[in-house]
ChimeraX commands (.cxc) that place a marker at each C-alpha (Angstrom):
marker #1 position -12.66,-1.95,65.75 radius 0.5
marker #1 position -13.35,-3.25,69.23 radius 0.5
marker #1 position -10.67,-4.71,71.45 radius 0.5
marker #1 position -12.48,-8.07,71.40 radius 0.5
marker #1 position -12.28,-8.16,67.63 radius 0.5
marker #1 position -8.55,-7.41,67.72 radius 0.5
marker #1 position -7.82,-10.19,70.20 radius 0.5
marker #1 position -6.78,-7.92,73.11 radius 0.5
marker #1 position -9.51,-9.29,75.35 radius 0.5
marker #1 position -8.79,-12.49,77.28 radius 0.5
marker #1 position -12.41,-13.61,76.92 radius 0.5
marker #1 position -13.95,-14.35,73.57 radius 0.5
marker #1 position -17.12,-12.37,72.90 radius 0.5
marker #1 position -19.78,-12.36,70.22 radius 0.5
marker #1 position -19.22,-9.23,68.11 radius 0.5
marker #1 position -22.95,-8.58,67.94 radius 0.5
marker #1 position -24.49,-9.35,71.34 radius 0.5
marker #1 position -21.34,-9.45,73.50 radius 0.5
marker #1 position -22.06,-12.83,75.04 radius 0.5
marker #1 position -18.91,-14.58,76.23 radius 0.5
marker #1 position -17.86,-18.03,75.19 radius 0.5
marker #1 position -15.15,-20.33,76.33 radius 0.5
marker #1 position -14.10,-23.87,77.08 radius 0.5
marker #1 position -16.33,-24.22,80.12 radius 0.5
marker #1 position -19.37,-22.49,78.59 radius 0.5
marker #1 position -22.07,-24.13,76.50 radius 0.5
marker #1 position -21.73,-21.39,73.89 radius 0.5
marker #1 position -19.32,-22.13,71.07 radius 0.5
marker #1 position -18.31,-18.95,69.24 radius 0.5
marker #1 position -17.51,-19.25,65.56 radius 0.5
marker #1 position -15.09,-17.05,63.59 radius 0.5
marker #1 position -16.23,-14.97,60.65 radius 0.5
marker #1 position -15.28,-17.32,57.82 radius 0.5
marker #1 position -14.06,-14.53,55.53 radius 0.5
marker #1 position -11.81,-12.39,57.75 radius 0.5
marker #1 position -11.29,-14.50,60.92 radius 0.5
marker #1 position -11.27,-11.28,62.98 radius 0.5
marker #1 position -14.56,-11.46,64.86 radius 0.5
marker #1 position -16.60,-14.22,66.48 radius 0.5
marker #1 position -20.33,-14.82,66.58 radius 0.5
marker #1 position -22.56,-16.98,68.77 radius 0.5
marker #1 position -24.93,-17.71,65.91 radius 0.5
marker #1 position -26.17,-16.90,62.44 radius 0.5
marker #1 position -28.67,-14.32,63.71 radius 0.5
marker #1 position -25.96,-12.29,65.43 radius 0.5
marker #1 position -23.79,-12.54,62.32 radius 0.5
marker #1 position -26.62,-11.17,60.17 radius 0.5
marker #1 position -27.35,-8.36,62.64 radius 0.5
marker #1 position -23.70,-7.30,62.82 radius 0.5
marker #1 position -23.03,-7.53,59.07 radius 0.5
marker #1 position -23.68,-3.84,58.22 radius 0.5
marker #1 position -21.07,-2.68,60.78 radius 0.5
marker #1 position -18.58,-5.41,59.92 radius 0.5
marker #1 position -18.85,-5.52,56.13 radius 0.5
marker #1 position -16.17,-2.96,55.21 radius 0.5
marker #1 position -13.49,-4.25,57.60 radius 0.5
marker #1 position -14.33,-7.83,56.66 radius 0.5
marker #1 position -13.86,-7.25,52.94 radius 0.5
marker #1 position -10.56,-5.46,53.53 radius 0.5
marker #1 position -9.17,-8.21,55.77 radius 0.5
marker #1 position -10.43,-10.99,53.48 radius 0.5
marker #1 position -8.58,-9.35,50.56 radius 0.5
marker #1 position -5.41,-9.12,52.68 radius 0.5
marker #1 position -5.64,-12.81,53.57 radius 0.5
marker #1 position -6.16,-13.74,49.94 radius 0.5
marker #1 position -3.15,-11.63,48.89 radius 0.5
marker #1 position -0.98,-13.26,51.55 radius 0.5
marker #1 position -1.96,-16.69,50.27 radius 0.5
marker #1 position -1.39,-15.80,46.63 radius 0.5
marker #1 position 1.92,-14.02,47.06 radius 0.5
marker #1 position 3.56,-16.26,49.62 radius 0.5
marker #1 position 7.24,-16.84,49.01 radius 0.5
marker #1 position 8.04,-20.35,47.79 radius 0.5
marker #1 position 9.65,-22.74,50.19 radius 0.5
marker #1 position 13.43,-22.54,50.36 radius 0.5
marker #1 position 13.66,-26.11,49.03 radius 0.5
marker #1 position 12.31,-24.86,45.68 radius 0.5
marker #1 position 15.05,-22.27,45.11 radius 0.5
marker #1 position 17.15,-23.11,42.11 radius 0.5
marker #1 position 14.70,-25.71,40.81 radius 0.5
marker #1 position 13.26,-25.05,37.38 radius 0.5
marker #1 position 9.46,-25.27,37.59 radius 0.5
marker #1 position 9.22,-26.33,33.93 radius 0.5
marker link #1:1,2 radius 0.2
marker link #1:2,3 radius 0.2
marker link #1:3,4 radius 0.2
marker link #1:4,5 radius 0.2
marker link #1:5,6 radius 0.2
marker link #1:6,7 radius 0.2
marker link #1:7,8 radius 0.2
marker link #1:8,9 radius 0.2
marker link #1:9,10 radius 0.2
marker link #1:10,11 radius 0.2
marker link #1:11,12 radius 0.2
marker link #1:12,13 radius 0.2
marker link #1:13,14 radius 0.2
marker link #1:14,15 radius 0.2
marker link #1:15,16 radius 0.2
marker link #1:16,17 radius 0.2
marker link #1:17,18 radius 0.2
marker link #1:18,19 radius 0.2
marker link #1:19,20 radius 0.2
marker link #1:20,21 radius 0.2
marker link #1:21,22 radius 0.2
marker link #1:22,23 radius 0.2
marker link #1:23,24 radius 0.2
marker link #1:24,25 radius 0.2
marker link #1:25,26 radius 0.2
marker link #1:26,27 radius 0.2
marker link #1:27,28 radius 0.2
marker link #1:28,29 radius 0.2
marker link #1:29,30 radius 0.2
marker link #1:30,31 radius 0.2
marker link #1:31,32 radius 0.2
marker link #1:32,33 radius 0.2
marker link #1:33,34 radius 0.2
marker link #1:34,35 radius 0.2
marker link #1:35,36 radius 0.2
marker link #1:36,37 radius 0.2
marker link #1:37,38 radius 0.2
marker link #1:38,39 radius 0.2
marker link #1:39,40 radius 0.2
marker link #1:40,41 radius 0.2
marker link #1:41,42 radius 0.2
marker link #1:42,43 radius 0.2
marker link #1:43,44 radius 0.2
marker link #1:44,45 radius 0.2
marker link #1:45,46 radius 0.2
marker link #1:46,47 radius 0.2
marker link #1:47,48 radius 0.2
marker link #1:48,49 radius 0.2
marker link #1:49,50 radius 0.2
marker link #1:50,51 radius 0.2
marker link #1:51,52 radius 0.2
marker link #1:52,53 radius 0.2
marker link #1:53,54 radius 0.2
marker link #1:54,55 radius 0.2
marker link #1:55,56 radius 0.2
marker link #1:56,57 radius 0.2
marker link #1:57,58 radius 0.2
marker link #1:58,59 radius 0.2
marker link #1:59,60 radius 0.2
marker link #1:60,61 radius 0.2
marker link #1:61,62 radius 0.2
marker link #1:62,63 radius 0.2
marker link #1:63,64 radius 0.2
marker link #1:64,65 radius 0.2
marker link #1:65,66 radius 0.2
marker link #1:66,67 radius 0.2
marker link #1:67,68 radius 0.2
marker link #1:68,69 radius 0.2
marker link #1:69,70 radius 0.2
marker link #1:70,71 radius 0.2
marker link #1:71,72 radius 0.2
marker link #1:72,73 radius 0.2
marker link #1:73,74 radius 0.2
marker link #1:74,75 radius 0.2
marker link #1:75,76 radius 0.2
marker link #1:76,77 radius 0.2
marker link #1:77,78 radius 0.2
marker link #1:78,79 radius 0.2
marker link #1:79,80 radius 0.2
marker link #1:80,81 radius 0.2
marker link #1:81,82 radius 0.2
marker link #1:82,83 radius 0.2
view
């Protein structure tokens, strides 16, 4: 995975075309909605990059879903009977 996808890069870049985006630029990069790891400048770039990104995306999306499902309950719920 590229350093931009892992968040090591200070600038945000489109995972497909490499165009940079930021607060002062007109380009607003959007996260992959499934894995939140990579950013895209548009739908066309997302479609073009999908074959390279698909495997990592599915893996990360499953991890995020597991984290959500198996989160520990809040400490305020300990000792309370859920029934």
